[in-house]
N, C-alpha and C positions, 0 to 999 in steps of 0.2 A: 783430705784430712782423715786420719785413722779413726775408725768408728768404734764406739763402745758396743759391747755385744749383749744381746738378750737371747735366751734359749727358746727354741721351738721344739715341740714334741714330735719330731719326725725321725723315725728309725731309718738309718741308711745301711744298705747292704754293700757287699764288696763290689767294687767297680773299678775299672782301669782309671788311673790318674791321667789327667791331661795337663801336661806341663809345658811351660814356655821355655824354650832353650834360648840362651843368650850367649853372646860372644864373650870371651875373657876380657876384652877391652871395656865393655860396658859394665861388667861386674854386677849384673842384675839377676836376681832370681825371680822368674815369672811363671809360677805354676798356674795351671788352668784348672778351674773347679768343675767337677762333674758330679752330678747328683743322680742317683738311681732311686726311683720311687717304687715301692712295692705296688704290684697290681692290685686292683680292687678299690676300695674306698678308704678315705681317711677322714678323721673328724676335723671340721673347720673350726678354727678358734673364734670364739664369740667375743665381741667387743662391748663398748659402753652402750647404754640405752640411747635411743635417738631423741627421745623427749624426756624432760625431767620427770622422774618417778616411774619411768617405763621399765620394761624388761630388756636384758642384753640383746644386742643385735648381731647376727640374724637370729631368727627363732630356732629352737632346737630341732624342729622337723626339717629345716633346710640346711642343717649344718653338715650333712654327709655329702661329700663330693665324689664323683666318679672320675678317677684319674687313670689315664691310659699308661701302661708300662712303657717306659722309654726303651728303645733298642740301643744296642751298643753302637758306638760311633767311633771311628778312628780319631786319633789326636789331630789337632789342627796344626798343620805345619807353620813354622814361623821362620823368619829370616832375621838376621841381626839388625837390619835397618827398618823393618816393618813391624809395627805393633800388632798385637793379637786383636782380631776382630771377631765378634760373635755373629753367627748367622742364625736365622730364625726359620723354622719349618713349621708348617701347620700339622696339627695332630687331629686325627678324626675324633669326632665326638663333641658333645656340648656339655656345658655345665651352667648351673644357676649363677646369674650375674649378681655380684655383691654390690649393693647400692649404698651410696654415701650420703653426705649432707646435701641439701639443696644448693644450687648455684646462685640463687637470688633469695633475698629475704622473703619468707612466706611462700616460697615455691615448692615444687615437688622434689622428692629425693632424686639424686643424679647418680648413675644414668637411669633412664626409664626402665620400668619393670620388664623382664623378659629373659631370654637365654643368650649366651655368648659362646663362641668357640672355646674349646678347652685350651687350645694353644694360643698364646698371645701373638700379636703381630710382630713383625721384624723389629728388633731393637736397634738403637743407634750404636755406632761403633764405640768400642771401649778404648780409651786412650791407653797407650803403653806406659803405664805407671805402676810401680809395685803396689801402691795402695788400692788399685782398682782390680787386682787379680785375686780371684777366689781360689784358695788352695783346697784340693780334694782331700777328704778325710782318709784315714788309713783304711785299707781294705778289710772286709769281714769284721768290722768293728761296729758295735752298737753305741753310737755317740749322739750327743745332742748338738746340732749345728748352732753355731753362734753367728748371729747377723747383727750388723751395726744398728744401733738404735736410731741413728739419724740417716742410715743408708737407705736409698730408695728401694722400693720393692723389686723383686726379681721375677722374671717370667721364664718359663721353661721353653727351651729352643731344641736344638738337636740333642739326641740322646746323650745324657751325661754332661750337658753344658748348661750353665746358668748365665743369663744375660741381664745386665743392669737396665732397668727401665727408668726413664727420666721422670722425676717427680716434681711437681710444682713447689716452689718455695712457699713458706708460710705467708709471706707478703702477698704473693700472687693468689693464694687460696682466699685470703681475707678480701682481696679486691674482687674476686669472683663472687664470693658470698655476699659481700656488701659493696655494691657498685658505688664508686665515688661520684658524688654529685658536685658539679662545678659550683663553687660559691659565687654568690652575687657580688658584683664589684661594690666595694664600700664607697658610698658617696659622702663626701665631707659635708657636714651640716654647716649651714651659714651661721656665723657667730651672731648670737642674740644680743642686740644692743640694749643696754640698760635704759629704762624709761627715764625721760627727763623729769626732774622734780617739779611738782606742780607749783605754780607761782602763788605766793602768799599775798593776800589782801588784808593787811593788818595781822591778825593772829591766825587766820584761817584761809583755806583755799576757796576758790569761787564755788566749787561744788559743795564744800562744807557750809558756806554762807547760804547757798540756796536751800540746802536741807534745813538749816536753822530757821530761815524765814518761813519755810513751809510748815515746819513743826510749830513755830510760834503762831502762825496764822490759823492752823488747825486748832491749837489750844485756845486761841482767842475766840474763835467761832463757837467752840464747845462751851467755854465759860460764858459767853454772851447768851447762848441758848438757855443755860441754867439760870442766869440772872433774870432773863425775861420771864421764864416760868415762875420763878420765885416772886418777882414783883407783881405779876398778875394774881398770884395767890394772896399776896398781902392786900391788894385792893379789895378783896372779897371779905376781909375780916371786919368785925363790927366796929363802927366808928370811923373807918378809913374813908368811905365815900363822903361822909359829912365833912371830914377834914379837907378833902380835895375841893369840895364845893366852897368852903369858907376861904381857903387860900388857893386861888387858881394858879399861882406861880409867879405873879408880879403884883406890885403895889403902885399906886399913882405917884408920879413925880411932882415936885413943886411947880406951881404955875409958871415960874420964870424959866424953866428948862426949855431950851430951844431944840426942836427936832432937827434931824438930818446930820450930815457930816461935812464940815468945811474942808477946803482944799488942803490945808496944812495937816489935818488929820489923815487924809488919804495918803499924802507923801510920807508922813511919819509911819503909817502902817506898812507901806512898801519897803521903806528903808529898814524898819525893824525886822521885817521878814527876811530881807536880803542879808543883813548883817548877822542875824541870829544863825542862819544856815551856815555861813562861813565860820562863825565863832565856834559852833558845835563841831564842825569838821576839824579846825585847827586845834581845838582843845583835846579832841580824841587823839590826834596825831601826837601831841605833846605827851599825853598820858601813856601811849603805847609804843613810841618810837624807841628803837634800840641804838641806832647810829644816825644822828641827824645828817641830812644831806649837805648842810652848810651852817655857818655860824655868823652871828652878828655881834659886833662890839660897838658901843656908843662912842661918839666923838669926844665927849667930855670925860671919857674914862669910866670904867665900871666893869662889872662881870660879863664875861662872854656868854651868850645864850644861843640856843639853836634858832635857826631862821623861822621854824614853825612857831616857837614861842614868841618871837618878835611879831609875827603876823597875828597871833592870838591877842597879844597885848595891844597892838595897833587897832585891831578891829574892836576891841573892848572900849578903847577911847572914843572911837567914832560912834559906837552904840550908846555909850553913856551921854555923849553930846546930843545925839538924836533924842534920847529919852528926856534929857533936861529941857530941851526946846519944847518937846511935846507937853511936859507937865506945866511949864510956864504958860503956854498958850491955852492949855486946858483950864487953868484957873482964871486966866485973864478973860476968857470968852464965856465963862459960866457953864461950859460943857462938863465940868467936873461932876455935876449932879447925875450925869449919866452912868458913871462908874463908881461913885462913892455912895455907899448906903446912907439914906436920910431917914430911915425908920427901922425900928426893931422888927417890923413885919418881914424884913428881908429874909430872916432865917426860916420861919415856917414856910414861906413861899418858895424858898430855895429847895427845901425838902420836898415840897409838893411837885416842883418842876423836875427834880431828880427822879421821883417815883414815876412821873409821866414819861420821862425819857426811857426809863428801864422797861416800861410796858410797851414801848414803841408807839404809844399814843401821844405824839408830840404836843407839847403845850403851844398855846397861841403865840405865833411869832410876829412881833411888831417892832423889830429892831430899829427902824427909821425914827420911831418916836421914843420907844422905851425898851430897854432890855428886860428879859425876865430876871428874877432874883438870883437864880443860879449863875447866869451869865454875868450879872453885875458883881457878884462876889468873886468870881474867877478873874475878871478883868482887874478888880481891885487888888487881888493877891499878886497878879503878874506885875502890875505897874508899881505898886507901893510896897510889896514885900519881897517877891522873888528877885526882881531886878536890883534893888539895893543890896540884898544879901549876896547876889553874884558879884556885885561891884566890890563890896567890902572884903569878901574872902579873896577875890582876885587881886586886889591891891595888896593885901597882906602877903601874898606869895610872889609879888612882882618886884622889880628893881626899884620901884618908887617908894617902897616901904623903908623907913630908916632902920638900918641894921644895928646901930649902936644905942638905940633907945632901950635900955635893959628893962626899965620899969614897964614900958609899954609892951615890950615883947613878952614879959612875964604875965601881964594881964591878958594879953591876946596871943597865945602861942600859935605858931604856924601850923601845928598839928590839927588844931581846931578848924582853922581855915580850910585845910585840905579835906578834912572829914565832911565839911558842909558844901564845898564848892562843886564836887562831882555830883552829889545827889540833886543839887540845884539845876545842874545841866540836864539831868534825867527828867526833872519836872518840866523843864521847857520843852523837851522832846515829846513827852506825853501830852502836854497841852496843845502843841502844834498839831499832832496827829488827830486828837479828838476834835479840836476846833475845825480843822479842814473837813473832817468827816461830817460834822453837823452842818457846816455851811452847805455842803452838797446834798445832804439828806433832808434838809428842811426848806428847800426852795433855792436852788443853786443860782439861777439867773438873777433873782431879786437880791439875794444876799451879796453876790459879787458886784452888782451895781451900787450897793450901798457904799462899799469901801474903795472901789476902783473907778466907778462911773460917776459917783456923786449924785445919784438919782434914785428914786423909789420905783422907777418903771421896771417892767419885766421885758428886757430885750437882751441882745447878745453883746452889747458894748462892754459891759463890765467883764464878761467872760473873756473876750479877746484881750482886754487890758491885763487881766489876770494871767493869760497865756504868755503875754509879752514879759510880765514880771518873772514868770517861771523860767523863760528863756534867758533873761539877763542873769538870774541867779545861777542857772546851770553854767553859763559862760564864766562867771566869776569863780564858781567851784572848780572848773577845769583850769582856769588861769592861775589858781593859787598853788603854784609850784616854783621851785627855786629859780628856774631859768627866767621866769617873769618877775619874781619877787626880788631877785638880787639887785637889779638896777634901781628899784624903788627904795630898797633898804640902804643902798649906798648913799642916799641923800642925807641920812641922819647918822651914819656910822660906817664901819668897815665890815665887809663881807669876806669870809675866808672859808676854805674847804675843811680846815681843821683847827 
């Protein structure tokens, strides 16, 4: 490729021209270049600095080179078929070697510091092409030689002849200065599988329920500690010790009250515990369910309801039947005096018992003969207030309530029933938790024998009967699912999936 020219400040003297003779058939003009350098020294052209902000390279003191005067040399004969080749001869003398950029990153300049022969080594053969022939300048003329900007540097050979020296390409130079490091093979990453969504138990996951229970337990312990300290502080106030002495926590029952617990009271207590646990479970499902697993339609016709609501209403009927039997036997046997207050002293004694419970100094327990006043009031509320309230509000929301009785519906709106029914359920839950806690905290074996063993003795009979009741309740809790409920529900209606 023809090269663009740049000027060099070398004065050339007259010298014989070395030309390439060609045959008429080839029609090529192949002159040979010859350069004659003046004897002595010449100023070396200084280049760019080697480091950013440095001085031009090489230094000014090393810019003078000693160049030997070339001797005349005869022209190089050529033949029509053979291209001109340049031969290289060594010239005596040495010169400072110009050093370039380092060959590796961070290395020393190349070549190493030292001297080199003034004449270059033998050059490679020049191809017989017009673009690669150097034309000698006119004799006895002071001109500036033009050299291609992209042409490789030349080296002096035989007198009056310049030979082309092979120069590495920019890509090769970059490769030498910055060695290519083989890239590590790219390993395809395994696709990350999305985590499966956590299973919901109601409105929360299992982990969320555990955190909630832990937080509630921690809050309950903290609140209990505060209450205990506050109650003990109250007992030190003036007049409080005298109040506790006058009202120990219970009053005497009528002489006709019989001690102990008959067998029907024991069975009613177990059935009440079993049915209440399942009623609370099914009621919570009805309140929180999004899509019922199955539906039930009565045989006589009526509104289709979810199978959980059918279970809830069926358990309510059994629970009300158990309660009615218990109340009838309670009044028939005279045991009603155990849970119905017979004196106004029940209220100050109940307050005294509550204060004693809060200070962890339990009141005297004698449940086989007489409950303390706080127990008597709570059992009265459960049997004669909370249970009827749950029944009345439940019936108002059920299928048994007449939908066309406008006057009755206006007097007792369904919104009132809904507003009372759920808090009543929460009351039962709180009562069960406190009741079971006090049973175990105030003499577990004796208290369990009262309601499960039918005796005032302190042994393990009542405990194992209580454990059996817990196992039966857990089995009923587990069995209360559509696959078990559907065959039972079909006895009174039709079960469908939608």
